[in-house]
C-alpha positions, 0 to 999 in steps of 0.5 A: 443149591437147587441148580434148576431154580438158579436161572429163574431166581438170577433173572428175577434177582436182577430185575428186582435189583433194578428198582432197589438200585433206583430208590437208592439213587435217591439217598446217594443224590441227597448225600452227595449234595448235602452230606445228609443220609435221608431216612425218610426216602422209604416214605416218600416212596410210599407217599408217591405210590399213594399220590399216584393211586389217588389221582388215577383211582377212587377213595375209600367210599368209592366215589371217583376222585380224578380218575385219570390215566395212569401216565397223567397220574404219575405226571401229577404225582411227580409234580406233587413230589417235587413240590414236596421235596422243595418244601421239606428242604426249605421248610425243615432242613434250611433252618437247620443250617450250621446244626450237628449233622446228628440233629439234621439226621434225626430230623429226616427220621422226623420226617419219615414219621411225619409222612407215614402219619400223613399217608395213614390220616389221608389214605387209611391204613388198609392196603389198596390193591386196585393199583391201576397197573398196565399188567396183571399178575398173570401177564407173564412171558416164558424164555426157553432155557435148558437147564432151568426148571421146566426148561423155561424162565418165567418172567412177569411183564410188570417186573420186566417194565419196572426194571426197564424204566428203573435203568433208563431213569438212572441212566438219565440222572447219571448223564444229568449229573456228568453232562449238564451244567446244573448237574456239574454244580450239584457235583461241585456243591458236594465236594465243597460248599464254601468253595462252590459258593466262592465261584457263584454256585447258589448252595441253597438252590442246589440243596432245594433242587436235590430234594426235588429230584429225590422226590421225583425218583423216590415217586417213580420207585413207588409207582413201580412197586406198586405195580408189583405189590399194591399200595401200603404203608409197608412200601416205606420199608423198601428203604432197609433194603436200599441201605446195604445196596448203597454201602455196597456200591459206594456212598457217594457213587450214583452208578454204584447205587444201581450196581449195588441194587443189583448185587442185593436183588441177586443175593436175595434171589439166589439164597431163595434157590438153597435146598437147605430151609435155614438158608432159603428162609434167610433171604432178607439178611443175605444182603447184609451178610455180603455187606459185611463181607465186601466192607472188611475187604473194601471199606468205601464200597465197590465204587466208593472214593478212598479219601486220605486226610493228613493230620 
């Protein structure tokens, strides 16, 4: 282990993990409300980034579209993502009510392919490097840290800003689910659909609201990722990293999704500080190795609920 790189990698891993946790939050939200694992969340992240770029940027021919400032483009993209979430729930998933769970999961896989094709047709397959990020790659600040490489930790403004937005958004949504009447209704629906109906909760409306919020979370995650890497179809693959984060934190735990995301970001970053090339180049599989270890010890995840059913 190259101990001089550990402080730098630790800081970078925590910041990256915050973004992973935010995206994982959207998947956990859908699962809590409907028991459906949304495999299309990554493509909703990608589409949210493309929509923001489209509202703020220019098309392939160079003619201006909306040319909105970034904050206005993000608001427009959030509105579009909310409508998209409502449409997905109403047109694709609600007609499948009562069908086997596997059929609904396969529907989300089909939705992911549909969204990828829609983005490719609408925006092209070439990556967009002109995302209107407020900070450039060279905008960094240095933190003195004895023992680190060159006794300094270097952090990008864009990465720090993305982490702060991720954490604030996660806290807001967690408080929403715990303190508001709508959030409590969503939690009740996640526990028992029939019981929720019996107390007057409109379960289909809760499902639609869950998908709308998932669209908002996905768009925010897409914007934060686009600030760091630009916009491309490959943004959808970020969902693969969120799976171990979700299972580590607990499949039904919103705070666990955030904590799991930070753990995944840390595991990837710290592995890259190894002096052994074989280990250093295996950072992509490090979260899954950690996941296997945790699941052997605690199958429900760090914050998951242990359910015991009598037979």
